[in-house]
C-alpha positions in Angstrom: -9.5 7.9 32.7 -12.0 8.8 30.0 -15.6 7.7 30.6 -16.3 4.8 28.2 -19.8 5.9 27.4 -18.8 9.4 26.4 -15.7 8.2 24.5 -17.7 5.8 22.3 -19.9 8.8 21.3 -16.9 10.5 19.8 -16.8 7.9 17.0 -18.7 8.6 13.7 -22.2 7.0 13.2 -21.9 5.4 9.8 -22.6 1.9 8.6 -19.9 -0.5 7.5 -20.8 -2.2 4.2 -18.8 -5.1 2.7 -19.4 -3.6 -0.8 -17.1 -0.8 0.2 -14.1 -3.0 0.9 -12.6 -4.8 3.9 -14.6 -3.9 7.0 -11.4 -3.5 9.1 -10.1 -0.9 6.6 -13.4 1.0 6.8 -13.3 0.9 10.6 -9.7 2.0 10.8 -10.6 5.0 8.6 -13.4 5.9 11.0 -11.2 5.7 14.0 -8.6 7.9 12.3 -11.1 10.8 12.0 -11.5 11.6 15.8 -7.8 11.1 16.3 -6.8 13.5 13.5 -9.4 16.1 14.7 -8.2 15.9 18.3 -11.5 14.6 19.6 -9.3 11.8 21.0 -6.3 13.7 22.3 -2.8 12.2 22.5 -2.6 10.2 25.6 -6.4 9.5 25.7 -7.9 6.0 25.7 -9.9 4.7 22.8 -13.2 2.9 23.7 -12.9 -0.7 24.7 -12.6 -3.2 21.8 -16.0 -4.7 22.7 -17.7 -1.3 22.7 -16.3 -0.5 19.3 -17.5 -3.9 18.0 -21.0 -3.4 19.3 -21.3 0.1 17.9 -20.4 -0.9 14.4 -21.8 -4.5 14.5 -18.6 -6.1 13.7 -16.5 -8.9 15.2 -13.7 -8.4 17.7 -11.4 -9.8 15.0 -12.3 -6.9 12.7 -11.8 -4.4 15.5 -8.3 -5.8 16.3 -7.3 -5.8 12.6 -8.3 -2.1 12.5 -6.3 -1.3 15.6 -3.3 -3.0 14.2 -3.5 -0.7 11.2 -3.6 2.3 13.5 -0.7 1.0 15.5 1.4 0.4 12.4 0.7 4.0 11.4 2.0 5.2 14.8 -1.4 6.6 15.8 -2.1 4.4 18.8 -0.3 2.2 21.3 -2.0 -1.1 22.2 -1.9 -2.4 25.7 -2.6 -5.8 27.2 -6.1 -6.1 28.7 -6.6 -2.3 28.5 -7.9 0.1 25.8 -5.5 1.4 23.3 -4.0 4.8 23.9 -3.6 7.6 21.3 0.0 8.1 20.5 -0.1 10.7 17.7 -2.6 12.8 15.7 -1.0 12.0 12.3 0.8 8.9 11.0 4.5 8.5 11.6 6.9 8.7 8.7 7.5 4.9 8.7 5.3 3.2 6.0 4.0 -0.3 6.5 2.3 -2.2 3.7 -0.1 -4.9 4.7 -0.9 -6.9 1.6 -3.3 -9.7 1.1 -5.1 -8.5 -2.0 -5.4 -5.6 -4.5 -7.5 -3.6 -2.1 -4.6 -3.5 0.3 -2.4 -2.1 -2.4 -4.9 0.6 -3.1 -5.1 1.4 0.6 -1.3 1.8 0.8 -1.3 4.4 -2.0 -4.4 6.3 -1.0 -2.7 9.6 -0.3 0.2 9.2 -2.7 1.0 10.7 -6.1 2.8 9.1 -9.0 5.2 11.4 -10.8 6.1 10.1 -14.3 9.7 10.5 -15.3 9.6 8.6 -18.7 7.8 6.1 -20.8 9.6 4.7 -23.8 10.9 1.6 -25.6 14.0 0.1 -23.9 16.0 -3.1 -24.0 16.5 -5.2 -20.8 17.1 -8.8 -19.9 13.8 -8.5 -17.9 11.8 -8.6 -21.2 13.2 -12.0 -22.0 12.9 -13.3 -18.5 9.3 -12.1 -17.7 7.7 -11.9 -21.1 9.6 -14.4 -23.2 10.8 -11.9 -25.8 13.9 -12.8 -27.9 17.1 -11.6 -26.2 17.7 -8.0 -27.2 14.2 -7.2 -28.3 12.8 -4.0 -26.8 9.7 -3.7 -24.7 8.2 -0.6 -23.0 9.4 0.8 -19.7 7.8 3.3 -17.4 9.9 5.1 -14.8 8.2 7.1 -12.0 8.5 8.3 -8.4 5.9 7.7 -5.8 5.4 10.6 -3.4 3.6 10.5 -0.1 3.7 12.8 3.0 6.1 15.2 1.2 8.7 12.5 0.6 9.8 10.3 -2.2 8.8 6.9 -0.9 9.5 4.7 -3.9 11.3 4.6 -7.3 9.1 2.7 -9.7 10.1 0.8 -12.8 7.4 -0.9 -14.8 7.9 -3.2 -17.8 5.4 -4.1 -20.5 5.6 -6.4 -23.5 5.2 -4.7 -26.9 1.7 -6.2 -27.2 0.7 -4.2 -24.1 3.1 -1.2 -24.1 2.4 -0.1 -27.7 -1.3 0.4 -26.8 -0.4 2.8 -24.0 1.0 6.4 -23.9 2.5 8.4 -21.1 -0.8 10.2 -20.4 -2.5 6.9 -19.8 -0.7 6.4 -16.5 -3.2 8.7 -14.7 -3.7 6.5 -11.6 -1.2 6.1 -8.7 -1.8 2.4 -9.1 -0.3 1.4 -12.5 -2.2 -1.9 -12.8 -5.5 0.1 -12.4 -4.5 2.3 -15.3 -3.8 -0.8 -17.4 -7.2 -2.3 -16.5 -9.1 0.9 -17.3 -7.3 1.9 -20.6 -6.9 -1.6 -22.1 -10.1 -3.2 -20.8 -8.2 -6.2 -19.3 -8.5 -7.5 -15.8 -5.4 -8.4 -13.8 -6.3 -11.3 -11.5 -3.2 -11.9 -9.5 0.1 -10.3 -8.5 3.1 -12.4 -7.6 5.1 -10.5 -5.1 8.8 -10.9 -4.4 10.8 -8.9 -1.8 14.5 -8.3 -2.1 17.2 -6.3 -0.3 19.2 -4.0 -2.6 21.5 -1.0 -2.5 20.6 2.2 -4.3 22.5 3.0 -7.5 23.1 6.6 -8.5 19.7 7.0 -10.3 17.6 5.5 -7.5 19.6 7.3 -4.8 19.0 10.7 -6.5 15.3 10.2 -6.8 14.9 8.9 -3.3 17.1 11.6 -1.8 19.3 8.9 -0.2 23.1 8.3 -0.4 24.3 6.1 -3.2 24.7 2.6 -1.8 22.1 3.0 0.9 19.7 0.1 1.7 16.5 -0.2 -0.3 13.7 -2.7 -0.2 12.8 -3.8 -3.7 9.2 -5.1 -4.1 8.8 -7.0 -7.4 5.2 -7.5 -8.6 4.3 -9.6 -11.7 0.7 -9.0 -12.7 -1.1 -11.7 -14.7 -4.5 -11.8 -16.4 -7.0 -14.6 -15.9 -5.4 -16.4 -18.8 -2.1 -16.4 -16.9 -0.6 -13.9 -19.4 2.1 -11.7 -18.0 0.9 -8.2 -18.5 3.1 -6.0 -16.2 6.2 -6.4 -14.2 6.9 -3.6 -11.7 9.7 -3.0 -9.3 9.1 -0.5 -6.5 12.3 0.4 -4.6 11.7 1.9 -1.2 14.2 3.4 1.3 14.7 0.7 3.9 14.3 3.1 6.8 10.8 4.2 5.6 9.2 1.0 4.5 8.2 -2.4 6.0 5.8 -5.1 5.0 3.4 -6.8 7.3 1.1 -9.7 6.7 -0.9 -12.2 8.7 0.3 -15.8 8.7 -2.3 -18.2 9.9 -1.2 -21.4 11.6 -2.2 -24.2 9.3 -0.1 -26.9 10.8 -1.8 -29.7 12.7 
């Protein structure tokens, strides 16, 4: 068994600052470093949760949230009443999205790339449903593929009303997070995203871009972005291969 004093010294010595985002995300990134470098070998124990908390002056809750992130990535295996054990040097193929806020969306796409396929005017019932356009009136549609870890992890379709879309061009989508491109280029802040998750099967276009058989299972994540004035600015559907994608979130018990 590793000596706990020496193992804690393998962790980086850097401060965690709330201004840099959720503390547990920062801590998870710090724990990934010695795992990726091999300082913590596969099969080795991480320091005890209490020791990690003391080193970085954070709560045990923060430490446990960070460890859940690493476990979801396949990097560690948690054990009851014992320190977690390193399971792999690099994340497994399976992708898990933990979402509570926009920062979590950014963390999910940190190492991804957005490959634009097209941006043009199109007609779709979605423009009437989401933006209140007259039936048959065209809006703007972006089609792209999200790449991560050498794989196509999502087929992206984003819809914009004419008042938004006509102020954008294909080159403006220069961020893996489309809503962040919108904010930067249009000077508008998107305050909330309404998220809906649906099970679908891949049609021919989606199957081709995801390198999956036509009719295979996909998880469609629909995100309706609104401004502070509750104006619908963007509606995006991200279709993920079901075997590569899962969604995780914490559900506090608020029942008496």
